[in-house]
C-alpha positions as CSV (number, residue, x, y, z in Angstrom):
1,M,50.4,65.2,42.7
2,D,48.3,66.3,45.4
3,L,46.7,63.9,48.1
4,L,42.8,63.9,46.9
5,I,40.1,63.1,49.6
6,R,37.1,61.3,47.6
7,P,34.4,59.3,48.1
8,A,35.4,55.7,47.5
9,E,34.1,53.8,44.3
10,P,33.0,50.2,44.2
11,A,36.7,50.1,42.2
12,D,38.3,50.9,45.3
13,Y,36.6,48.7,47.6
14,E,38.8,45.7,47.8
15,E,41.9,47.6,47.7
16,L,40.7,49.5,50.9
17,G,39.5,46.6,52.4
18,D,42.8,45.2,52.1
19,I,44.6,48.2,53.0
20,T,42.5,48.2,56.2
21,A,42.9,44.6,57.1
22,R,46.7,44.7,56.6
23,A,46.8,47.9,58.9
24,Y,45.0,46.6,61.7
25,L,46.6,43.3,61.5
26,R,50.3,44.9,61.2
27,D,49.5,47.3,64.3
28,G,48.4,44.3,66.3
29,L,44.9,45.6,66.5
30,L,42.9,42.5,66.2
31,D,43.3,40.1,69.2
32,Y,43.0,36.9,67.1
33,G,45.0,37.8,64.2
34,E,43.9,36.3,60.7
35,D,41.2,34.5,62.7
36,D,39.5,37.7,64.3
37,A,36.2,37.9,63.3
38,Y,36.3,41.8,62.9
39,L,38.5,41.1,60.0
40,H,35.7,40.4,58.0
41,V,34.1,43.5,58.8
42,L,37.4,45.9,57.9
43,R,37.7,44.3,54.4
44,D,33.9,44.5,53.7
45,V,33.7,47.9,52.2
46,A,31.0,47.4,50.1
47,A,28.9,47.0,53.1
48,R,30.2,50.1,54.9
49,A,29.7,51.9,51.9
50,A,25.9,51.0,51.6
51,A,25.3,52.1,55.5
52,A,27.7,55.1,55.7
53,D,30.2,57.5,53.6
54,V,33.5,55.8,53.2
55,L,36.1,58.0,52.0
56,V,39.8,57.4,50.2
57,A,42.8,59.2,50.1
58,V,44.5,58.7,46.5
59,R,47.9,60.1,45.1
60,D,49.1,59.4,41.9
61,G,45.9,57.2,41.1
62,R,46.9,54.9,44.1
63,V,44.5,54.6,47.3
64,L,46.7,55.2,50.4
65,G,43.9,54.7,52.8
66,G,40.2,55.6,54.2
67,V,38.0,56.2,56.6
68,T,33.9,55.6,57.6
69,F,32.1,58.6,58.2
70,V,28.7,58.1,59.8
71,P,26.6,61.1,59.6
72,A,24.2,61.6,62.2
73,G,23.6,58.1,63.7
74,G,23.0,55.1,61.4
75,P,23.7,51.7,61.4
76,M,27.2,51.9,61.5
77,A,27.3,54.3,64.6
78,D,28.9,52.5,67.6
79,L,28.6,55.6,70.0
80,A,27.3,58.5,68.2
81,R,24.3,60.2,69.6
82,P,21.6,62.5,68.3
83,G,23.6,65.6,67.0
84,E,26.9,63.4,66.3
85,A,28.7,62.3,63.4
86,E,31.0,59.5,64.0
87,I,34.5,58.3,62.6
88,R,35.1,54.7,62.0
89,M,37.9,52.5,60.4
90,L,40.4,55.0,59.8
91,A,43.7,53.5,58.1
92,V,46.4,54.5,56.3
93,A,48.9,52.0,54.3
94,H,52.0,51.3,56.2
95,A,54.3,52.8,53.2
96,A,52.2,56.1,53.1
97,R,52.2,56.6,56.8
98,G,53.8,59.8,58.1
99,Q,52.8,61.8,55.0
100,G,49.5,63.9,56.8
101,T,47.2,60.7,54.9
102,G,45.3,60.1,58.1
103,E,44.9,63.7,59.4
104,A,43.5,64.7,55.9
105,L,41.2,61.8,56.0
106,V,40.0,63.1,59.4
107,R,39.9,66.7,58.2
108,S,37.6,65.7,55.4
109,C,35.3,63.9,57.9
110,L,35.0,67.1,60.1
111,D,34.1,69.3,56.9
112,R,31.5,66.3,56.1
113,A,30.2,66.8,59.8
114,R,30.1,70.9,59.7
115,A,28.0,70.5,56.3
116,T,25.7,68.1,58.1
117,P,22.3,70.0,59.2
118,G,22.0,69.4,63.1
119,C,25.6,68.0,64.0
120,R,27.1,69.6,66.4
121,S,30.0,67.2,67.5
122,V,32.1,64.4,66.2
123,V,32.7,61.1,67.9
124,L,35.3,58.0,67.5
125,S,36.6,55.1,69.4
126,T,40.1,53.8,69.6
127,Q,42.5,51.5,70.8
128,R,44.7,52.1,73.6
129,T,47.8,51.7,71.5
130,M,46.9,53.5,68.6
131,H,49.2,56.3,69.6
132,T,49.6,58.1,66.4
133,A,46.0,58.2,66.1
134,H,45.5,59.6,69.0
135,R,48.0,62.3,68.1
136,I,46.2,63.5,65.0
137,Y,42.9,63.6,66.7
138,E,44.1,65.7,69.6
139,R,46.0,68.1,67.4
140,L,42.6,68.4,65.5
141,G,40.8,69.5,69.1
142,F,39.6,66.1,69.8
143,T,39.2,65.4,73.8
144,R,39.4,62.3,75.7
145,T,35.5,61.2,76.8
146,P,36.5,58.4,79.3
147,E,32.9,58.6,80.2
148,R,32.0,56.9,77.0
149,D,34.7,54.3,76.6
150,W,33.0,51.0,76.0
151,Q,33.8,47.2,75.4
152,P,32.6,46.0,71.8
153,V,32.8,42.2,73.1
154,P,31.6,42.7,76.9
155,E,31.3,39.0,77.4
156,L,35.1,39.0,76.6
157,G,36.1,42.2,78.8
158,E,39.6,42.0,77.3
159,I,38.9,45.3,75.0
160,T,38.0,48.7,76.1
161,L,38.0,51.0,73.5
162,L,38.6,55.1,74.3
163,T,36.8,57.4,73.0
164,Y,37.2,61.0,71.6
165,R,34.8,64.0,70.9
166,L,35.3,67.4,69.1
167,T,32.5,70.3,69.5
168,L,32.0,71.7,66.2
């Protein structure tokens, strides 16, 4: 069966939360591991779905990954400005990586952005070590915007998120 990208349903929330949390933990993206406060945010798909569009990739009835699409700003936006949509929390289950799942999720976000009135570009933040994600973004036409790089926890000063932008 082909890969299906669709809006997350409440029955998907726990599984997608686990996939997202495991992906960030396994890839070493949380400075404090299991004790990282952001882990709760990653697991809380219901809260994300209440404030943004959460999409899942499904094959043969199994959720393989997901992404949060924030159209035109909103409470889930970290860096989107007027006229920009934002992509957040892209995650693919380890066993499903390398099969085009991540790219399909990003492409679906781009399609949604193009269908959003007034949306002229899509932005996102990423960590330095997310090299596979960087390749997806660049292949799809995103370019780095170093002038927008930022620190999610400025008081620690340890993490600088890289930013990308795609003009539609």
